[in-house]
N, C-alpha and C positions, 0 to 999 in steps of 0.2 A: 450661530457659532461665535459671534462677537463677544457674548458674555463669557464663553469659555476661554477665548483667546485673551481677553483683558482681565478676567478675574476667575481663574480656575479654582481658587480657594473657596470663593463663595459658592460656586457650582458644586464643589465637592461637599460642602456643608449641607447644602440643600438636598443633594442626592442621598446623603447619609440619613437625613430626616425622613426622606421618602422611603428609603429602604427599610427603616425601622417601622414606619407606618404600614407598609405592605406586609412585612413579615409577621406583624401582630394582628393582621386582619383575619377575623374568624369567618371561615367559609365552609364550615363542616355540615351545616344543615343541608339536606338533600333537596335543594330547590332547582328550578329549571336551568338557571344560569350558574349553578355552583361549580360544576365541572369545568366549564370554560373559565370562570373566574379564578379558580385554583390554578389552572394551567398557566394563565396569563400572569397571575401574581407570582408564581414560583419561577417562571422564566424571567420575569423582570427583575426579581430579587437576585437571581443567579447572574444576570447580565450586569447588574450594578456591582456585584461582588467580583465577578470574574473579568469584567472588561472596563466598565465606565470609571469606577474609582481608581483602579490601577493605572489606566491610561491617563486620566486627568492628573494623577500625581507625578507621572513621568511621561510628558508629552514627547520627549525626544528619544525614548527607548526604542530598540529595534522593533520592526514591524512583525506582527504575528499573522502568518497566513495558514489557514486551516484547509487541508485537502479533504473534501467531502464528496460523497456519492453513494450510489446504491451498490448492493452486492454484485460482485463480478464486473464492476465498471472499470477496474484497472487502477485504482488509487495507489495501492501499495507498489504495484509494478512501476508506476510513474515515479513515485518517490525513490524507490530503489535505483531506478535508472538515472535519475538526477544526481544521486549521491555516488553511484558507482559501486555499491555493495548492498547486500541484503540487510537492511536495517529494520524492515517491517515485513512480516511474513505475508507473502502474496498467495492468492488462490485458496485461501482457507475458507471453505464453505460450511464446515461443520458448526453446529450451534455451541460455540464456546465464547466465554467472556474475553473480550479484547481490551488491552490497555492501549492508550494513545502513545505514539512515538513522535518526539519533537526533535527534528534535525536542525542544528544551528552551527554557524561558523564558530570555531574555538574562541574568536575574539568577542563573541556575543554570549558566551556560556554564562558568565556571571549575571547577565541581565535576566536569565531564565531560571537560574538555580534557586532563587529565593521564592517568596510567595507573592511576587508582584502581580502575576497572572495566575488564574486558577488556584487560589490559595488552599482549596480543600484537597487538592491532589498532592500526594507525597512525591518527592523527586528521587529518581534513581539514575545514575550516570554509569554507562558501561555495562549494563546488564538489564534483564527483564524487570519491569516494574511490578507486575502483578496487578490484581484488582485494586482499584482505588489509587493507583499510582500513575505517574507520568515518566516515561523513559526518555532521558536526554541523550542524544547521539551527536557528539561533536564531529564535524566533517569539513575538511578544507574545500571539498567540491562545491559546497554551498556558499555563495558570496556573503560577505558580512552585511549586516543591516537588516536582515530578515530571518525569521525562523519558519520552518516548514513543518506543520503538524499533521501527521496522518491519523485520521479519526476512524472509529468503527463505522460499519455500514449503517446508513440511515434506515434501511429496511431490514436490519438484522432480525432473526427470529428470537434473539435474546433481548428481552426488554431493557436490561441494563445497558446493552450496547446502543440501542436506539436513543435512550435518554442521554447517555454520555455524548453521543454524536451531536445532538442538539445543543447540549451545554457547551461543547467546544466551539461550535459555530457561533454561538452567541458571544463567545469571548474573543472572537477574531477581529483583527483590523481589516482583514480581507479574506474572501473565500476563493479557493481554486476548486471549482465545482466540476467533477469528472462524470461524464455520462458516455454513452456509446451510440453508434449509428442505429442500433436496433432498439435502444430503450430511452432515447432522449425525450419521447413524448409520454413516458410513464407518469402516473399521478404523483408518486413520492418525490421525484426530483422537482416537479413544479410546485409542490406544496412548499418546499424549502426555498425555491427561487422567489416565490411570492413573499415569503417571510423576509428574505434579503431586501426585496424592493420596499416593503413596508417599513423596515428598520433603517433603510438608507445604507445598508452595508455594501461596500465596494466589492465587486466580484469579477472574476474571469471564468470563462467556461472552456473546459477541455472536452472536445468532441472526439472520442477515442474510437479506434478500429473502423475507420471510414474506408470503405472499398473505393478503389480508383474509379470504377465505372458508375458509382452513385454519389461521388463527392459533391458535384454541383447541386444535385437535387436535394440531398440530405442537408447540406449546409444552408442552402437557400430556404428550405422549409423551416429549419431551426431559427434562422435569422428573422423570418416572418413571425414565428411564435414569440420570440424575444421582444420584437417591436410591439406586437399586440399586447404584451404584458408589461410594457413600460421599461424594458431592460435592453433597449437597442444599443445603449452605450457600453454594455459589457463586452470586453474583448472576447472573441471566439477563436480559440487555438485548436487547430485541427491536426489530429495525429492519425496517419494512415494505418490501414490494416496491414501488418507486416509479420514476418516470422520473427519470434523473439530470439535473441542471442543466447549462447550458453550462460546459465545463471539466471535466465528468465528476465533479461533486461531488454529494453527497446534499443534498436540501433540509433546511432547519433543523428542520422538524417531524419528519422521519424520523430525523434525527440526535439529536434531543432526549434520548432515554433515555441514550445514551452520554455526551453532553455534560453532562447534569445529574449523572450519577454521578461523572464525573471532576472536575467543579467542586467537588462536595461533598467529595471526597477531598482535593483540593488545599487546600481552605479549612480542613480539620480536621487540625492537626498531630498531635493525639493519635491520630486514626484512622490516619494514615500511619505513625506510630511503632508502633502496635499491629500493623499489617499487616507491617511490617518484622520485628518481633519474632516474629510468627507464622511467617513464611517462614524466618527464621533458625533458629528453634527446630526447625521441621520438617526443615530441611536437616540440622541436627546430629543429630536423632533418627533420620534415615534412614541415617546412616553405618554403625552396627554391622552391619545386615543386608547392606549393600553390600560392606563389607569382608569379611564372611563369604564372600561369593561369590568374592572374590579369593583368600581363604585356601584355599577348597576347590580352586580351580584350581591354586594353588601346590602343594597336597598331591599333586594328580595329576601335576604336573611332577616332584616329588621321586620319586614311585613309578615313573613312566615312565623317568626318568633312571637310577634304580637297576636297573630291569629291563634297559635297554639296556646298562648297564655290565656287568651279570651275563652277558649274552649274549656280550660281547666277552671277559670274563675266562674264561668257560667254554670258548670257542673256543681261546684261547691256552693254557689249562691242558691241554687235550687235546693241543695241539701239543707242549707240554713232555713229556707222557707218551709221545707217539709217538717223540720224539727220544731220550728216556731209554731206551726199549725198544730202539730201533735201536742206540744206543751200547753198551748193556750186554748186549744179547741176541744178539750174534753176527752181526747183519746186516752190520755194517761189515767183517767178515772174509770176506765173500763176494767173489767177483770179483777185481778188480785188487789190492786190498790184500793178500789172501792169496797171490796169485800172486807179487807182488813180494817178499813175505816168504819164500816158497819160494826165490826167487833168492838171498836174502841168506844163509839158514842151511842150505840143502840139506836139506830136510825129511826125505827118505827116509833119509839117513844118520843124522840125529838121532834118528829114530824107532827105528832099530836100536840106538842108543846109550843108550836110556832106562835100561837095566839096568847101565850102566857107571858108573864113578866120576865124581863131580861135577867134579872137576878136569879130567878128559878132556873132559867135555861143554863146560865153560867154554872150554877150549882150542879145541875145534871151532868154537864160535860166534865166539870172538875171531879165529880164522884166517879163517872165512868172511867176517866183517865187514871184516877187513883187506884181503881179496882183492877185495871188491866195494864200494868206496866209492860208485860210481854207483848201485848197487842200493839202498844205504841211503838215499840222497837220493830215489830214486824211491819208496821206501816212505813217507818223510815226505810227499812230494807227494801220493801216493795217499790217505794218511790225511787230509790237508788237504782234498783234493777230495771225498772221500767224506763227511766230516763236513759240509762246506758244502752238499753236495747234499741230505743228510738234513734239515738245518735249513731250507733253502729250500723243499723239498717240503712239510714240515710247516707252515711259515709260510704257504705258498700255500693249503693246505687250511684253515688257521685263518681266513685272510682271507675265503675263500669261505663258511665257516660263519658268521662274524660278519655278513657282508653279507646272507646268506640270512635270518638271524634278524632283522636290522633291517628287512628288507623286509616282514616279517610285521606290523610296527607302523606305523601312520600317521605317528607321530613319526619313526621310523627312516627311513622312505621319504623324508620331507621333508628330513631331514639329508643323506641320500645324494644326493638330487637336486641339492643345491647344492654338492656336494663333488667333488673329482677322483675318478676310479675307485679303489675300495679293495678290489676282489675279487681282488687279487693282491699279491704282496710289493712293497714300495716299491723304487724304483730304487736306493736306497742300501744295500739289504740285502746284495747279493753282496760288495761291497767291505768292508762292516762284518763280515760273516761270515769273510771271508778274513783280516782283521786279527785277529779274536778267536781263530781256530783257530791261526794262526801264533804269536800271543802265548801260547796255551795250550801249544803244543809247546815254546816257549822256557821256560815255567814248569816243565814236566815235566823238561827237561834241568837246570834250576836245582835242582829238588828232588833229582835224582840227585847233582848236584855237592855240594850241602850234606850229603846223607846220607853221601857218600864222603869227607868232609873229613878224617876221622881218618887217621892215618899207615898203620895196618894195612889199614883198609877202602879207603883210597885206592889202595894198591898193588893190591888185588884188582880195584878198579874199573878201574884202568889196563889190566888184562889183557883187559877186555871193551870198554872205551871208553864215554864218556858217551852218545854217540848210540846205540850198541847197547843199553846198559842202558835209556836213555830210551824207545826204540822198544819194548823188551820190556815196560816199564811200561804204555805206551799199549795194547799188545795185551792185556795183563792186564785193562785197563779194558774193552776191547771184547768179550772172549770170554765167552760163557755158552752152554752147549750148547742152551739152549732155543731159540736162533735157528738152529741148524744141524741137518743130518740126515745120516744115512749116513756116507759116507767123510769128509765135512767135519767131523763130530764127532771122528773119530779123528785127523784131521790137525791141526785147530785145537786140539783138546783136548790132543793130544800136544805140539804146539808150545808151548802155554801152560804145560804142565807142565814142559817142559824149561827154558823161560825162567824160570819161577818158581823151579825148583831152583837155577838159576845165580844168580839174584838173592838167594835165601836164603843161598847159599854166600858171597856178598859182604857182604850187609847184615844177615842174620838174619831169622827168620820174622816177628817183629812189625814190623820196619821195612818189609818188603816189603808187608805188609797195609796199613800206614799210607800208603806211597807210592801204592799203587793207589787207596786211598780218597780221598786228597788230590787225585790227578789227576782222578778221576771227579767229585768235588765241584767242582773248579776249572772243569772243562769245562761242567758243568751250570749253574754260576753264570753263565758267559759266554753260554750258550744263553739263559738267562732274561733277560739284559740285551738280547740281540738281539730276543727276542720282546716284551719290554716296549717297546722302541723301535717295533716294528711296531704293537702295540696302541695306542700313544699317538696314532696317526693318528685312531683312533675317539674316544679320550678328548678330543682337541683339539676335535672337533665338539661334544662335550657340555659342554665347559668353560664356555661362556657361560650354561649352564642349571644349573650346579652349586650355585648359591647360593640356590635357591628356598626351602630350609629356613631359611636365615638370614633371608630376607625375611619368612617367617611370624613368626619371633621378633620382628623389628623392628616388624611391624604390631601384634602383640599388646602390645608395650611402649608403642607410641604410643597405642593404644586405651586402655590402662590409664591413661596420663597424661591422656587426654581425659576419661575418666570419673571421675577422682579428685575428691574433694570440694574445694571452694574453700578 
């Protein structure tokens, strides 16, 4: 607390940084700790906004005491009895949304009319506030120096009421916790009492409707429970079970323990200041453990995002390997590509010419290509179609593998549930693959042209033709006997050998190897670009969660600033 007392400005700046780091922490992936992390994050952000920053900025402002409790505990009856009029509807059990009512002495009204506390709630004075509002009720019956806020029920059947009640309790300098002789051991009250202990919030407990014949037993048992839970210092104010007066208010004698305690607190400025300091110090001391919960949840987000990313990368790396094997392993020389190439070069005649002079082979190919221009175009088209089909099939399988892997993770299932179907290629892949393969073919022809730019080489290239030489380079990329069997090995291997001999006669051995290598690398680079675009659909779903690690760093920086010496 010394850092707050001596330098509240520095503490305020550090809390502001922490609040920003918490609010920007992505915890939307469905991991084991995500729900708890979100709850703690949101509660801490709300407490910084609603209590810590406002209180640090005005340490001497009137004390805010929130009256909380379960349904039917008598909170509103207690507040109405203290004020002497019905300012908060009592006995309302129907599932309706309740707005909070804040009773203040008129001298303190200005301190609560602005947004010093609970800035997100609009203010109404002299009439119902409605949902999202805070009703201010000035009353001379309440002593100056403190405000009494009647909150919705902690166990209300309306979710908005429960959330608001917890928000109001987190904004309080002190809690006046109301329970009854019948329900003081219920789970809901103790859940909130534990929260008060963990956050260091000052509180007093009103034990309502205590029968005379069970007073000692009930109060004794409750005191034992408080002691076991580290709350033995909390004042216990006992209200006996009595008949309510007309108007539904407690008789003065029954109300006396609470009235006396509040009057003493209001009359003692030092006691109020000590209570504020205690709660403020407790709230600040509770921050490290709560931030640690958020950090653990963020670490799970980082690990899960990395695992989901790896699943996608693995699926598309496998697709790359499948395509590379199909491209270089002979698969593309099956079927129509090989048949169309037969039409171009007359494979049977070329096979018989393998032992003849290179010049005669070149003349044979040049003649065949010159005689069959449509066949050349058909080979180009079949190469394009075959490569596109291989890419699409591999990308389809990659999408299926990635989706299957994600469905094995709760986080992945949740992401897929909110996304368009991803277990097949995107609608844009066919057109993109067509563009890439055509561009690749154009690049191969350009390679051949550049390699044949010399006068002597150019003359030799002219005898075969750029398209013929380019197609031969493409087939050199595709052929590898590991993908062919039987007669296909002989035909494809022989055809490739003939083509390679012709190209070597034109360009030289080294140039041919470089042409084929460049063409292969160019094609696989384009394939990777297509697969990257496909995998990006998954990466886009993960993008909002990609900065969880950065959030951990920001939280630690803010915590270091908060804990630094004054």
